[in-house]
C-alpha positions as CSV (number, residue, x, y, z in Angstrom):
1,X,0.0,0.0,0.0
2,X,1.0,3.7,-0.3
3,X,2.7,5.3,2.6
4,X,0.9,7.1,5.4
5,X,1.6,10.4,7.2
6,X,2.8,10.2,10.7
7,X,-0.2,12.2,11.8
8,X,-2.5,9.6,10.2
9,X,-0.7,6.8,11.9
10,X,-0.9,8.5,15.3
11,X,-4.7,8.9,14.8
12,X,-5.1,5.2,13.9
13,X,-3.2,4.2,17.0
14,X,-4.5,6.8,19.4
15,X,-0.9,7.8,20.0
16,X,0.5,11.2,21.1
17,X,2.4,12.8,18.2
18,X,5.7,14.6,18.9
19,X,7.3,16.3,15.8
20,X,6.4,16.6,12.2
21,X,3.1,14.9,11.4
22,X,3.5,15.4,7.7
23,X,6.4,13.0,7.4
24,X,5.4,10.1,5.1
25,X,6.0,6.6,6.5
26,X,6.3,3.8,3.9
27,X,7.5,0.9,5.9
28,X,8.6,-0.4,9.4
29,X,12.0,-1.7,10.4
30,X,14.2,-2.5,13.4
31,X,16.0,0.2,15.3
32,X,19.4,-0.7,13.9
33,X,18.4,-0.7,10.2
34,X,15.5,1.8,10.0
35,X,16.1,4.8,7.8
36,X,14.3,7.6,6.0
37,X,10.6,6.9,5.3
38,X,10.6,4.2,8.0
39,X,9.2,3.9,11.5
40,X,10.6,1.8,14.3
41,X,9.8,1.1,17.9
42,X,11.5,0.9,21.3
43,X,9.7,-1.7,23.4
44,X,12.2,-2.0,26.2
45,X,14.0,0.7,28.1
46,X,17.2,-1.4,28.2
47,X,17.7,-0.6,24.5
48,X,17.2,3.2,24.9
49,X,20.8,4.0,24.1
50,X,20.1,2.9,20.5
51,X,18.0,6.0,20.1
52,X,21.1,8.2,19.7
53,X,22.1,6.4,16.5
54,X,18.6,5.7,15.1
55,X,18.1,7.0,11.6
56,X,14.3,6.2,11.4
57,X,11.9,8.9,10.4
58,X,9.9,8.2,13.5
59,X,10.0,6.1,16.6
60,X,7.2,4.5,18.7
61,X,8.1,4.5,22.4
62,X,6.9,5.1,25.9
63,X,6.7,8.6,27.3
64,X,9.3,7.7,29.9
65,X,11.8,6.8,27.2
66,X,11.2,9.9,25.1
67,X,12.9,12.3,27.4
68,X,15.7,14.0,25.6
69,X,14.8,12.4,22.2
70,X,14.5,15.1,19.6
71,X,13.3,13.1,16.6
72,X,9.7,12.4,15.5
73,X,7.9,10.2,18.0
74,X,4.7,8.5,18.7
75,X,4.2,8.1,22.5
76,X,2.1,5.1,23.7
77,X,1.8,2.8,26.6
78,X,2.8,-0.3,24.6
79,X,5.1,0.3,21.7
80,X,5.3,-3.4,20.8
81,X,1.5,-3.4,20.3
82,X,2.0,-0.2,18.3
83,X,4.5,-2.1,16.1
84,X,1.9,-4.8,15.5
85,X,-0.8,-2.4,14.5
86,X,1.5,-0.3,12.2
87,X,2.7,-3.5,10.5
88,X,-0.9,-4.2,9.7
89,X,-1.4,-0.7,8.3
90,X,1.6,-1.0,6.1
91,X,1.3,-4.7,5.3
92,X,2.5,-5.6,1.8
93,X,1.7,-9.4,2.0
94,X,0.0,-10.4,-1.3
95,X,-3.3,-12.2,-1.6
96,X,-3.0,-16.0,-1.6
97,X,-5.2,-16.0,-4.7
98,X,-6.7,-13.6,-7.2
99,X,-10.0,-14.1,-8.9
100,X,-10.9,-17.8,-9.7
101,X,-8.1,-19.5,-11.6
102,X,-9.2,-21.4,-14.8
103,X,-7.5,-24.6,-13.5
104,X,-9.5,-24.6,-10.2
105,X,-12.3,-27.1,-9.8
106,X,-15.5,-25.9,-8.1
107,X,-18.3,-28.4,-7.8
108,X,-21.6,-27.0,-9.2
109,X,-23.2,-27.5,-5.8
110,X,-20.6,-25.5,-3.9
111,X,-21.6,-22.1,-2.7
112,X,-19.3,-19.2,-3.2
113,X,-19.8,-15.8,-1.6
114,X,-18.9,-12.4,-3.1
115,X,-15.4,-11.6,-4.1
116,X,-14.0,-15.1,-3.4
117,X,-10.6,-15.9,-4.8
118,X,-9.5,-19.4,-5.7
119,X,-5.9,-20.3,-6.9
120,X,-4.7,-22.7,-9.5
121,X,-5.5,-26.4,-9.1
122,X,-7.6,-25.9,-6.0
123,X,-10.5,-28.2,-5.5
124,X,-13.8,-27.2,-3.9
125,X,-16.0,-30.3,-3.4
126,X,-19.8,-30.7,-3.4
127,X,-21.8,-28.8,-0.8
128,X,-18.8,-26.7,0.4
129,X,-19.6,-23.1,1.4
130,X,-17.0,-20.3,0.9
131,X,-17.8,-17.0,2.6
132,X,-17.4,-13.5,1.2
133,X,-13.9,-12.2,0.5
134,X,-12.3,-15.6,1.3
135,X,-9.0,-16.5,-0.4
136,X,-8.3,-20.1,-1.2
137,X,-4.6,-20.6,-2.3
138,X,-3.2,-22.7,-5.1
139,X,-3.6,-26.5,-4.6
140,X,-5.9,-26.2,-1.7
141,X,-8.6,-29.0,-1.1
142,X,-11.9,-28.1,0.5
143,X,-13.9,-31.3,1.2
144,X,-17.6,-32.0,0.9
145,X,-19.9,-29.8,3.0
146,X,-16.9,-27.9,4.5
147,X,-17.4,-24.3,5.5
148,X,-14.9,-21.5,5.1
149,X,-15.9,-18.2,6.8
150,X,-15.9,-14.7,5.3
151,X,-12.5,-13.1,5.0
152,X,-10.6,-16.3,5.8
153,X,-7.3,-16.8,4.0
154,X,-5.7,-20.2,3.1
155,X,-2.2,-20.3,1.7
156,X,-1.2,-22.9,-0.9
157,X,-1.9,-26.6,-0.4
158,X,-4.0,-26.4,2.7
159,X,-6.4,-29.4,3.1
160,X,-9.8,-29.0,4.8
161,X,-11.6,-32.3,5.0
162,X,-15.4,-32.9,4.8
163,X,-17.8,-31.2,7.2
164,X,-15.0,-29.1,8.8
165,X,-16.1,-25.6,9.9
166,X,-13.5,-22.8,9.7
167,X,-14.7,-19.4,11.0
168,X,-14.3,-15.8,9.8
169,X,-11.1,-13.9,9.4
170,X,-8.9,-16.9,10.0
171,X,-5.5,-17.4,8.5
172,X,-4.1,-20.9,7.7
173,X,-0.5,-21.3,6.4
174,X,0.7,-23.7,3.7
175,X,0.4,-27.5,4.0
176,X,-1.7,-27.6,7.1
177,X,-4.3,-30.4,7.3
178,X,-7.6,-29.9,9.1
179,X,-10.0,-32.8,9.7
180,X,-7.9,-35.8,9.0
181,X,-8.8,-39.0,10.9
182,X,-7.9,-39.1,14.6
183,X,-5.8,-42.0,15.9
184,X,-8.6,-44.3,16.9
185,X,-8.3,-48.1,16.9
186,X,-9.5,-51.1,18.9
187,X,-7.4,-54.2,19.3
188,X,-8.9,-57.6,18.5
189,X,-6.4,-60.3,19.6
190,X,-3.4,-58.4,18.2
191,X,-5.2,-57.1,15.1
192,X,-5.9,-53.3,14.9
193,X,-9.5,-52.5,14.0
194,X,-10.0,-48.9,12.7
195,X,-12.6,-46.8,14.4
196,X,-14.1,-44.4,11.8
197,X,-13.8,-40.8,13.0
198,X,-17.3,-39.5,12.7
199,X,-16.9,-36.1,14.3
200,X,-15.5,-33.1,12.7
201,X,-13.4,-30.0,13.5
202,X,-15.0,-26.6,14.4
203,X,-12.7,-23.6,14.4
204,X,-13.9,-20.2,15.6
205,X,-13.2,-16.7,14.2
206,X,-9.8,-14.9,14.0
207,X,-7.9,-18.1,14.5
208,X,-4.4,-18.4,13.0
209,X,-2.8,-21.7,12.2
210,X,0.9,-22.1,11.1
211,X,2.3,-24.2,8.4
212,X,2.4,-28.1,8.4
213,X,0.1,-28.4,11.4
214,X,-2.4,-31.2,11.7
215,X,-5.7,-30.9,13.5
216,X,-7.6,-34.2,13.6
217,X,-11.3,-34.6,13.5
218,X,-13.2,-36.0,16.4
219,X,-14.1,-39.6,16.9
220,X,-17.7,-38.9,17.8
221,X,-17.9,-35.3,19.0
222,X,-16.0,-32.5,17.3
223,X,-12.5,-31.2,17.9
224,X,-13.1,-27.6,18.9
225,X,-10.8,-24.5,18.7
226,X,-12.4,-21.4,20.0
227,X,-12.1,-17.8,18.8
228,X,-8.8,-15.8,18.8
229,X,-6.5,-18.9,19.2
230,X,-3.1,-18.8,17.6
231,X,-1.4,-22.1,16.7
232,X,2.2,-22.3,15.4
233,X,3.9,-24.5,12.8
234,X,4.3,-28.2,12.9
235,X,1.9,-29.1,15.6
236,X,-0.3,-32.1,16.3
237,X,-3.8,-31.5,17.7
238,X,-5.4,-34.9,18.2
239,X,-9.1,-35.9,18.0
240,X,-11.6,-34.3,20.4
241,X,-9.1,-31.8,21.8
242,X,-10.7,-28.5,22.9
243,X,-8.7,-25.2,23.0
244,X,-10.2,-22.2,24.8
245,X,-10.5,-18.6,23.7
246,X,-7.3,-16.6,23.3
247,X,-4.8,-19.4,23.9
248,X,-1.4,-19.3,22.1
249,X,0.6,-22.5,21.3
250,X,4.2,-22.5,20.0
251,X,5.7,-24.7,17.4
252,X,6.2,-28.5,17.7
253,X,3.7,-29.0,20.5
254,X,1.7,-32.2,20.6
255,X,-1.7,-32.5,22.3
256,X,-3.1,-36.0,22.7
257,X,-6.7,-36.8,22.3
258,X,-9.6,-35.4,24.4
259,X,-7.5,-32.9,26.3
260,X,-9.2,-29.7,27.2
261,X,-7.1,-26.5,27.3
262,X,-8.6,-23.4,28.9
263,X,-8.8,-19.8,27.9
264,X,-5.8,-17.5,27.7
265,X,-3.2,-20.3,28.1
266,X,0.3,-20.1,26.7
267,X,1.9,-23.4,25.7
268,X,5.7,-23.2,25.0
269,X,7.3,-24.8,22.0
270,X,7.9,-28.6,21.8
271,X,5.6,-29.3,24.8
272,X,3.7,-32.6,25.0
273,X,0.3,-32.8,26.7
274,X,-1.1,-36.2,27.7
275,X,-4.6,-37.2,26.6
276,X,-7.8,-36.9,28.6
277,X,-6.5,-34.1,30.9
278,X,-7.7,-30.6,31.6
279,X,-5.7,-27.4,31.7
280,X,-7.1,-24.5,33.7
281,X,-7.6,-21.0,32.3
282,X,-4.5,-18.8,32.3
283,X,-1.9,-21.5,32.6
284,X,1.6,-21.0,31.1
285,X,3.6,-24.0,30.2
286,X,7.3,-23.3,29.4
287,X,9.0,-24.8,26.4
288,X,9.4,-28.6,26.3
289,X,7.0,-29.0,29.1
290,X,5.7,-32.6,29.6
291,X,2.2,-32.5,31.0
292,X,1.0,-35.8,32.3
293,X,-1.8,-34.8,34.6
294,X,-4.5,-32.1,34.7
295,X,-3.5,-28.6,35.9
296,X,-6.2,-27.1,38.1
297,X,-4.7,-23.7,39.0
298,X,-3.6,-20.7,37.0
299,X,0.2,-20.2,36.9
300,X,3.5,-21.0,35.2
301,X,4.6,-24.6,35.0
302,X,7.9,-26.1,33.8
303,X,9.6,-29.5,33.4
304,X,12.8,-31.0,31.9
305,X,16.5,-30.4,32.6
306,X,17.9,-27.1,31.2
307,X,20.9,-27.3,28.9
308,X,24.3,-28.1,30.5
309,X,27.8,-28.8,29.1
310,X,27.8,-32.4,28.1
311,X,30.3,-33.5,30.8
312,X,28.1,-32.0,33.5
313,X,24.9,-33.4,31.9
314,X,26.3,-36.9,31.9
315,X,27.0,-36.7,35.6
316,X,23.5,-35.3,36.2
317,X,21.9,-38.1,34.2
318,X,24.0,-40.8,36.0
319,X,22.9,-39.4,39.4
320,X,19.3,-39.2,38.3
321,X,19.4,-42.9,37.5
322,X,20.5,-43.6,41.0
323,X,17.8,-41.6,42.8
324,X,15.8,-44.7,43.8
325,X,18.8,-46.4,45.2
326,X,19.8,-43.2,47.1
327,X,16.3,-42.9,48.5
328,X,16.4,-46.5,49.9
329,X,19.8,-45.7,51.5
330,X,18.5,-42.5,53.0
331,X,15.5,-44.2,54.5
332,X,17.8,-46.9,56.0
333,X,19.9,-44.2,57.6
334,X,16.8,-42.4,58.9
335,X,15.6,-45.7,60.4
336,X,18.9,-46.3,62.1
337,X,19.0,-42.8,63.6
338,X,15.4,-43.2,64.8
339,X,16.3,-46.4,66.5
340,X,19.3,-44.9,68.2
341,X,17.2,-42.0,69.3
342,X,14.8,-44.4,71.1
């Protein structure tokens, strides 16, 4: 898009303008690289010394950090949030599709809203419904009776299975699969008997899903992801999982079947959550957390051994393997001391 004046940006953000409001801002950049026509941000006071060398046309910062700064500035309580909003205003990301490509297949019974775009070699199956202004990237597959909400954007090669419901203003990155079969089997004397996965996946509005993530359909009831959830790349969400409003989940996380995650949780990267457990609202799990049981109280939880030099780690691992033996010896000593005390 074309640039915006600093005054216009200030009005959009509700920020306090200091300096020349007629300056045109064309893009956003980091403090160290920003130059003329660019705006940057200072989100932490510990980097304040970088202001002296900053060549940006304007800086977003807190009022407390603006003292003595003579350049153009937008003062606000949360410069990092300001960065996010300005990045949206100046976003140059292209559409995932434009118009309806001649190589796309759209079943005659599918319903397309106004201004829908469908990329090359995409397939829209019977009974599917695509909302107004939705973008379906090249090579996407939208299964029978699936629903894609208004304004939702799918990048190339996203697969949405039959009967899946994807809400409005969602964003799904390339190669993600929504609605594949959950891992459901019964065992008959050593032979695996597949259980058809008869539920679906229901995803709310303003949900963002990263690349190469898999969200399985429910066995009987649906897998549910509520509004305003953000899910990173290369994640596995198993059948019948429920994820509450506003939760954020970082890359590589695995959630086993039928687990319920509350609202406003933060799940660190490469975490593993056991099946059939519940996570309370407002829980934070740090990276590589292994969650075996339900978490009933809000707070921050961690597991695992932090990185050590290999030589020290080997000693730690060796001692860990001897904990049971050491515990038995400790109890024996305690018993001897107790007997002597008598």
